[in-house]
C-alpha positions, -999 to 999 in steps of 0.1 A, spaced: 205 163 559 236 163 542 236 189 514 261 194 486 288 221 496 279 243 464 243 248 484 263 271 508 273 295 479 238 292 465 221 331 472 185 345 470 166 377 460 161 400 493 129 413 480 112 382 485 121 382 519 112 419 524 72 415 508 69 388 527 76 409 562 53 437 548 27 411 543 31 405 579 27 437 591 -2 446 568 -20 414 585 -17 432 617 -35 463 599 -5 483 590 -4 505 560 27 494 536 37 515 508 50 484 485 84 498 468 103 470 471 95 445 443 105 449 405 74 438 391 51 467 368 16 473 389 -2 473 355 -23 438 342 -11 424 313 -28 436 282 -62 423 273 -49 411 237 -20 387 255 -44 371 281 -74 364 250 -45 349 232 -38 327 260 -72 317 263 -75 311 226 -46 290 228 -57 268 255 -92 264 240 -74 252 208 -51 225 231 -18 240 232 -13 222 263 13 196 255 52 193 252 67 216 225 105 216 215 126 222 241 144 257 219 109 267 219 83 272 193 96 279 159 71 305 150 78 323 182 116 319 173 110 335 142 90 360 155 117 371 184 146 368 156 129 392 128 122 418 157 157 420 172 172 420 139 152 445 127 151 469 155 183 464 173 202 451 147 215 418 160 225 395 131 205 362 137 182 341 127 151 315 147 183 291 156 201 316 174 170 317 199 158 300 229 129 305 247 127 299 285 104 300 313 116 333 322 147 350 322 168 337 346 171 301 329 196 323 305 218 334 332 218 299 348 222 277 313 249 304 300 272 300 330 268 264 333 278 262 297 307 285 295 322 283 332 343 259 348 358 264 387 379 295 392 370 309 357 368 348 362 335 367 357 332 405 357 302 419 370 282 451 377 284 460 415 257 468 427 237 442 401 209 419 402 218 396 427 213 362 409 242 372 387 266 366 414 245 340 431 252 317 403 288 327 393 293 314 431 270 287 429 294 270 402 326 276 417 335 305 396 347 341 408 326 372 406 349 403 403 327 439 412 329 465 389 319 494 410 285 515 391 289 547 416 265 575 413 288 601 407 292 586 371 255 585 365 260 543 377 283 542 340 310 514 341 345 530 349 369 519 319 401 520 333 391 501 365 374 474 337 409 469 320 429 467 351 409 438 362 409 416 330 430 385 336 437 354 318 410 339 339 386 361 325 359 340 308 326 359 312 313 395 315 277 404 324 259 437 314 227 449 326 216 481 310 190 501 317 203 485 350 188 470 381 189 486 408 205 517 398 182 529 364 216 539 346 223 531 314 257 524 298 270 551 271 277 542 236 314 550 243 314 525 267 293 496 253 325 499 223 353 502 247 339 468 259 331 454 225 370 457 218 385 446 253 359 410 249 376 412 213 412 416 224 408 393 251 382 363 242 357 367 264 321 363 262 290 387 273 262 377 288 238 410 281 207 410 303 186 436 282 150 429 299 146 467 304 155 475 267 122 488 262 118 508 290 139 535 283 131 572 288 156 588 263 176 578 232 172 545 221 186 510 231 219 500 216 227 458 222 261 450 225 252 423 199 250 446 173 283 460 176 312 442 150 320 409 158 300 404 192 268 384 177 288 358 181 303 361 216 271 380 231 241 360 249 212 384 252 191 381 276 153 395 275 119 386 278 85 397 282 83 403 319 89 439 325 73 452 292 43 431 286 35 431 326 41 391 324 59 384 357 38 356 364 37 343 331 72 330 331 85 341 297 117 345 284 145 341 260 182 343 249 198 352 215 234 337 213 257 320 190 239 288 172 263 262 184 258 276 222 220 278 215 225 240 208 240 234 240 216 254 261 188 237 247 201 205 259 205 218 291 167 232 291 160 193 279 169 181 310 158 211 332 122 217 325 117 203 294 103 233 275 83 262 283 49 261 282 29 258 249 0 284 256 26 312 274 45 314 239 12 313 220 4 346 239 46 359 235 37 357 194 7 383 201 25 405 225 54 412 199 30 410 171 -1 427 185 -9 464 194 19 479 213 -3 509 230 -4 496 265 36 488 270 42 529 254 17 538 274 30 521 305 68 535 297 51 570 295 32 567 333 70 555 344 81 588 331 56 606 351 64 585 382 101 587 378 99 626 375 77 628 409 101 605 427 128 621 420 120 658 424 106 644 456 137 627 471 157 655 464 136 677 483 144 655 515 171 671 533 200 640 536 188 623 504 201 627 466 188 611 436 206 605 405 173 603 375 176 572 358 173 567 322 155 533 324 139 506 340 115 513 369 141 521 398 158 550 417 185 544 441 194 570 460 225 582 483 213 583 523 248 587 537 240 621 548 210 611 566 232 591 592 217 556 583 231 524 569 213 505 544 200 481 563 191 503 591 170 529 571 154 497 550 143 478 584 134 514 595 111 528 567 91 500 571 87 496 607 83 531 613 72 548 582 55 520 564 73 525 534 89 489 521 122 493 502 153 475 499 188 478 513 215 489 484 238 459 496 212 434 487 231 441 453 265 440 465 291 459 486 290 487 462 252 495 472 258 505 504 250 541 512 217 536 491 187 519 492 165 509 461 127 522 457 110 507 426 82 534 414 60 504 400 32 519 420 3 544 419 15 586 424 -9 586 450 11 559 468 47 573 457 35 607 473 24 592 503 55 573 507 78 606 499 57 623 527 64 597 549 98 590 544 101 630 550 85 629 581 104 600 595 137 613 586 128 646 603 121 633 631 149 602 636 176 629 625 168 659 652 
């Protein structure tokens, strides 16, 4: 088969590959602790599930407008305007089947071959995958543990050129759990205005924050019209399988993104959007309790990792990942990922799955029970004690 050359530039998510290998080992009778997948281990709250069932019974099974149900778009605009200070109304909102389409649609609408995109590294791998697929050029902004995984402004400034078209932000961040400081957000906003580039702000973990309040760059002066906010329901409401996300952007861009959605998927499922209204307007006890449980797990895994010789771990301020430094174990990131699975029964991801600056790290998701986290920590400690003698 003769494929388009662009297909060779399209990447993937290795988390699903590691999950498949872990499942294969489990099928052979092995016990594996799953710390590889970025998915809450909680069920979607009952009120949201009930709203979906009600919507199905009421006949919400047909086409709806490509940009999303107006009632859901109004709820999103109201909450994100009120709580995050983003100046918007319902016409700024596009509802999509998950958050990834906002990445793809935004870059399809904005980028030409040869344009440059500033993006964090390590970072969610689909950012760079889409940039490469479209023939644009990814420009890496290293996130280092010695800086608490915040951006280095001098490095950022040195990499802005006349071809810079877009910058991608993710805060709280996958895979590090890092949070951009307000000072750096304000500096990035000033640079975006000065050099006239757009910002794609992936804020999918914005409600999973352990200290302070989430600040969206779109709320800063002059940034609403040059920022695309990506958000959704997967992480906050444990709705990964529902495929429900959205973007907030300039109205003109929203019209083009809406056309892209018409061409690609027609619309987002009607009954999931009705459930989304309930998620945002109904009781918030479940999501709040989930964040508090993640806080407890974060402290257990960070303290446990820092007690293991050869490992040092920054305490993340958001999301549900840790990105420990493993250079003193003597293993490469890829080797440790493989051997922890095969010999310790712990599934994790190599740091290089998130970019070249992930070398020397692995990512653990602590979206698992405290008991399993303790088991994983003991297994890692035992493995390293034997392997590094």
